[in-house]
N, C-alpha and C positions, 0 to 999 in steps of 0.2 A: 314795542320793540323800539321807537324813536326814542322813548326814554333810557335805554340801554344803551341807544346810539350815543345819547347827549353824556350820559356816563363815561363811557370809555374816550370822550374826547375831550370832558374836563381834565383839567390838570391833576396828576395826581403826585402826591411825595413818593420817594422811593421807598423799598421794603425795608430798611431799616427806624425810618421814620413810621411807617404803618404798623411794626412791631412794635415800639415802644407806645404808642396810641392803644393797640390791642391790649398789652400786658398791664398799662395803666387802668383801662377800662374792666378789665376781668378782676384786677385787686379791689377796686371800689366797690365791684357789683357785691363782693362779698360782705362787706361791709353795711351796717344799719346807717340808714341817711333820717336822721330825726326831722329835718326841715322840711321831706318829702310827705306829704298828705296821702298816703297810699290809703288808711281807711275810708276818708273821702272819697278816691277815684273809686274804689272796688263798691264804695255805697252806691254812688250813682250809675256804676254799670250794672249792679244787682237790681237796683231799683227800674230800672228801664227795662231788663230784661226780664223782670215779674209783670210791670204795670201796663208798659206800652202796649197802645192798642194793636199795632203788629206785631208779631213776634219777629225777636231779632235773637240771634244765638249770641253768647258771649265772646266768641271767635269775633263775630262780626263787630261788636261793640268795641273790643280791645283794637281791632284794624283801624276803626272809624278814629280811637282815641289817638293811636300813632299817626294818622294822616294828619289830624289836629294839630299834633305838636310840630310836624314839617311843615304845616301850611304858613308857621310863624317864621320859620328861616328861608334861608334865601332859594331860590330855582335849583341851584345846584348841588342843592343836600336832599338826600331821601333815603327810604329802608329799601334795600333789593332782598327780594324773595331768593331761594336757592337758583331759580330758573334766572333770573336777571343778574346774580353775581356769578352763574356760570358763563351768563353771556359775557360778561365784561373780561372774564378771564380767557376767552376764547377768540374775543375781539382785540385782545393787547396781543394776541397772537397772529392776528391779521386776517381773520375769517370770523363770520357771522352772518346771519338769516335776516334779513327785513328790508326795509325801502332805501336804505342808503341817506338818510336827511339827520342834520342835527338842528334841533332847535331849541328858542331861547326867546322869553319875552324882552322888548327892546324899546324904548320910547313909547309904551303904551301900544305896541304891536307884535304880533308874533311872527316873527323873523325867522327865514332860515340863514342860520349859518354857514352851511358848506353842505353841498351835495357831495356823496362821495365818487370818485373816479369809477366809470362803467356801471353805476349802479342803476336802478330803475329810474331814481330820481333824478340823477344826470341824463340819463337817456331818454326822459321825457321833457327835457328842456329847462328844466330849475335851475336858478342860479343862485350863487350866495347874495344875499341881502333881499331875495323875493319876500313878499308879506303873503302870509296864509291868512285868507277872509273867510274862507268856510272849510268846514273838512264834514264829507257825505252831506253835502247840501244843507248844513246846519252853521250859524254864524260863530266865529270863535269870538272867546274873550279872554283878553291877555291875562288878565286876573284870573283864569280859570287857567291856566296852562297845565297843572298836573292834570287836571282831568284829560284835557286834550292827549296828554302823552299817553295816558292811560288806554283810551280807546283806540291810539294807534298801534300801540305796545298789544292791546288785546287782537287785533286784526292779523297783525305780523304774527304772534303765537297761534292762531288758527287758520294759517295760510289763507287770510281774505283781503281782497284789493280793498283801497282806498279811494276815494274820490276827493280832489283838493281844489280848490278856486283860491287862484293867487293873482297878485300884481307885481311886476316886476319894481326894483326901485325906483323912486322919482317917475313912474309912469301911473294913469289912472285905469288903465283896460284891465280887465280881469280876463284871464284865461284859467281854464280847467286841465286838469291831467288825472287822470285814473293809472294809480300805480298798483303793481301786484308783486308781492315780497318774493325776494329769490335768496339765493346764496351771495354774498359778496366777499369778496378777495381784494385784500388792499395789501400790495405790495411798498413797502415802506419805502425804500430807496428804488428809484432807476434813475440811469444815467446815460449818457449819449457824448460824444465828442465831435464837435461841430469843426468846421475849416479854421486855418489858423490857432491850430491848439488850443481852441476855447472848451474848457470843460461844463457840462451841463450837468446838475442834479437835481430830481425832482424829489423831494421830502415830502410825501401824502401823509405821513402819519406819525406819533411817537409811540414806538412797539417794541418790546420786549428789546429785539434785536437791533433797533436800528443803528446805535453807534456800532455795532460791530459790523452792518452791512456800509456803513459810510465809510468808515476805516478800510473796509475791503477795498472799493472803489478808488477810494484815494490813494489807496497801495499802489493799484495799477497805473495810477497816473503820473507816478513821481517820476520814472526815469524819463519821461516823454518832454519834461520843458514848458508846462503848460504857461500860455500867454496872458490866460483869465479862467475864473470858475463862476457861473452862475448857480446860485443856490437857489429853487423855485420853491417858497412856502404859500404860494396861491392856495386858497381853499383846504389848508392844512388846519382842520381844526383844535389839535392840540393832541394829548394823550399824556405820556409818563414823563414828568416832570424831570427825573433822575437822567433820561436821555436828552431831555433839550441842553442841561447843564453838561454833560458830558462831552456833546457834539459841541457845543460853544467851547468847550476845554481845548477841541481840536486845533481850532483856529486863530485862539487867542493864548499870548504867550505869558500874560499878567493881567491885573487888574479884576475889578469883580463881574461877576458873570450875572447875579441876581441875590435880591435879600427877601426872605420872608418875615414875615413879624404876625405872632397870635397870641393867645393867652396863656399856654402852656409851654412850659419852657423848651421842649425841642420843636415847636413851630417856629421857634427865632433861630434864625441861620442865616450868614452870610457865606457864598457860596464864590471862591477866588479861583481863578486859571491858574494850570501849573505851567511851569516852564517847555514842557514836552508838545509841540505843536507840528502839523503835517502842513506843508506848500504855504508855509506862512508868508512867503514873499512875493504870492501870487494875487495880483488886484481880484477884488471877489465885488460880485452884485449879488445883490437878496433882492427877490420879487416877492411882493406881499399883496393882498388886497383886503376886500372886508370880509372874505373867508375866511381870512390868516386869525386865528384865535389863541388864546391860552398859550400853552407851553410852546407855541410857532411864535406868539408873539415876546417870550421869555427869550430864545435865541435870536431872533431879530432885533430886539434891543440891546440885547448885549455885543451883538456883531457893530451895530451900529455906535453905539455909544462911546465902543473901544475903539472907535476908527479903526475897524477891521473891515468893512464892508459899505459900500452906498446902496442905500435901501430905494428902490423903484417901485411904482404902482399906486397902489389907494391906502388911503388909511385904514389900518387894521380893526378887526373886530372892536378891543376893547375889552377882554377878561382879565382882570388881576387879580383874582382870587384860587386860594389853594384848596383841594378838596385830597381826603384820605379816606382810605377804603378800611373800614373797622368792623372784622367777625363780631357775630353777637355771641352768646352764651349759648342761644341756640343753635346748634350746628348749621351749616349750608347758608345762614342768611346772614346779611352784613347791612353795616351804615354808611353810607356816603356823607361826608360831612363836611363842609367846607371850614378847616382849620385854621386859613391865615389869609393876610394878603401879600402880596410881594409887589415890591417896587425893583426899577430898573438900576444899572449899576449908577445912574447920576442920581438917584432916588425920586425918579417920577412915578406916580401911581396914574396907570394908565386905562385903570377900569372905567368902563363906558366912554373912555377919550380914544384908548387907539393907540397906536403908531405911526405917527406922520412919517411918510418918505420924503429920502431927500431928494429926488425929481417925481413929484405927483403927475400921473397918467392915469386918466377915467378909462378903465376900457371900453366902455360903449361908446366914447367919444372917438377913440384913436383912429385918426387917420393920418396917410403917409405925406409929410413934407409939412403938415397943417397944424395938429393938435400935439405933432411930437416932431419939435424942429431938431432934437438931435438924431434924429433919422435922413439919412442920405438917400433919396429916392434909387440911388444906381447902386446900392449896397444891400437892398432888401434880397434875401435867398428864397428861392421859389420852396425849398423844401419847409419853412417855417413863415409862409407869408400870411397864413391864417391865425400869425401869433404875433402880433405888433410890438407887444411890449417885450417878449422875449428878444426879437428882432432890436427893438431899442438898447436893451442891455448888451448884445454882441456890438452893435455900433459903439455905443461908449467905451465897450472895452478897448476899440480897436481906433477909437480916435483918444484915449486918456492912457495908452501906455507904450 
């Protein structure tokens, strides 16, 4: 289950690119490839099936061969069976069944990229940046991430709980949680209007309808005369790249949004803003943290490097690659494949590095008036007293506009 959660949050190219990849793959599949040693592969499978001490079916051996191929690739590429492929499509619509965590291997550790809002993981106290030490009382190995994900997925599909032992970022103490899978609904865009006409938008993930929802919300605010906009991308693990590009285009009148680079023609693209914008003169703050990854980093970098917004928070996760879903010739299955890397408008590769905010505030160390000098103690609002990062953004807008 966690694997398909990871899948949906990994950046995906839009439908046009996915279609072009699919058509190319189908065309080439009909051709003979003399450089591929099919007889050798078939001979190995046949020999093992016939003589190996333990009986293995041909399907099991083919599955093992496929797993071996993807072991040679990055952790964001993988084979999707019919169920996993269906799960991704459902998740892009904002609903799925599982534990609500996205996992990646980082610095030889298995790290939580983000817990999803109101998910079993978030309700259990898991935070972005936490590191998994054990799964079901067994120590985890970062080199066996796929094995870990398969076990979590198996428990989810069979409606079974899992036990995780974790450590919070920069802490040595271990805590344990038991997670029970459940249906998780993620609303892509939520909004609130604070006093002094400051609009707050929480963008939880990049789904099929994210741009439409964003435009709808901004349209409601246009007659108000906003004094500022706060876009919250904290714990947004990504999603559909085309949605991130379209949302960036809403706020940016000109300039590059993102560039992609890969081995085949359609994977190489420069995306530029169009002149049509909304609320372009309204000051803007973007909130990021270590759980902001992939498509959310594309959007944050585009707004920062085109001088459209000030970034406040923590260094983002640092995922600078692009994945595409490529249906296989066997109906219902698909391959999720890393086909390109992306760079920011100024040409920066943020993979494994993340995006540095303009004003760095660590969530765990924020205290009023001490770690956050831009906060005036007299300006803290009771309704958001438990979110001092957000309060910092509100104070920044009030004092800089």
